[in-house]
C-alpha positions in Angstrom: -44.3 -3.4 24.3 -43.6 -3.2 20.6 -41.6 -0.1 19.7 -43.7 2.4 17.8 -41.5 2.4 14.7 -42.0 -1.4 14.4 -45.8 -1.1 14.8 -45.9 1.6 12.1 -43.7 -0.5 9.8 -46.1 -3.4 10.3 -49.1 -1.3 9.4 -47.3 -0.1 6.3 -45.8 -3.3 5.0 -47.9 -6.2 6.4 -50.8 -6.3 3.9 -53.1 -8.4 6.1 -52.4 -6.6 9.4 -52.6 -3.2 7.6 -56.2 -3.7 6.5 -58.1 -1.5 8.8 -58.7 2.0 9.9 -55.6 3.0 11.8 -55.5 6.3 13.8 -52.9 7.7 16.0 -52.9 10.3 18.7 -49.8 12.5 19.3 -49.0 15.3 21.6 -48.8 18.7 20.0 -46.6 21.1 22.0 -47.9 24.2 20.5 -51.6 23.3 21.2 -50.6 21.6 24.4 -53.0 18.8 23.6 -53.6 15.6 21.8 -54.2 15.5 18.0 -55.8 12.5 16.3 -54.9 11.7 12.7 -55.5 8.8 10.3 -52.3 6.9 9.7 -53.1 7.2 6.0 -52.4 10.9 6.2 -48.9 10.6 7.6 -45.8 9.8 5.6 -42.1 9.1 6.3 -38.9 10.4 4.9 -36.7 7.4 4.0 -33.7 9.1 5.5 -35.4 9.9 8.9 -36.2 7.1 11.3 -37.3 9.3 14.2 -40.1 11.4 12.8 -43.2 11.2 10.7 -44.5 14.0 8.5 -48.0 15.4 8.4 -49.5 18.0 6.1 -51.9 20.3 7.9 -55.1 21.8 6.6 -53.1 24.9 5.4 -50.8 22.7 3.3 -47.8 23.1 5.7 -45.7 20.0 6.4 -44.9 19.3 10.0 -42.2 16.8 11.1 -43.3 15.1 14.3 -41.0 13.0 16.5 -42.2 9.4 17.0 -41.8 9.8 20.8 -44.8 12.1 20.8 -47.2 9.4 19.6 -49.2 8.4 22.6 -51.8 5.9 21.3 -52.6 3.9 18.1 -56.1 2.6 17.3 -57.1 -0.1 14.8 -60.8 0.0 13.9 -61.6 2.0 17.0 -59.8 -0.4 19.4 -56.6 0.7 21.3 -53.7 -1.5 20.2 -50.7 0.5 21.4 -50.1 3.1 24.1 -47.1 5.0 25.5 -47.3 6.0 29.1 -45.5 9.2 30.0 -44.6 10.5 33.4 -46.4 13.6 34.3 
C-alpha cells in the first residue's frame, strides 16, 4: 500500500492525477467518530511532515496527524484505506 504522505503529495503535485474531487475521512478523537473533508480544504506546514491542518467552521485551525486518516476517495471511489486493529 502506498503511504498516505506519498498519496497526498501525488494529489498535490501531479496535475493529471490531481484532477478530481478528493475527499478524506479521518478519525476525530474528541467526537469519537469519522470526519469527511475535501482535500482542497486541508493544508500542510512545510516544516511538518506528520500532520495536516484544517480550519473548522469556527475559524479554528486543527493539526491532525496523518495516521488518523482512514480513507481517501477520488470522485466518489475509494482509492486508499488504512485498516486499524480494534
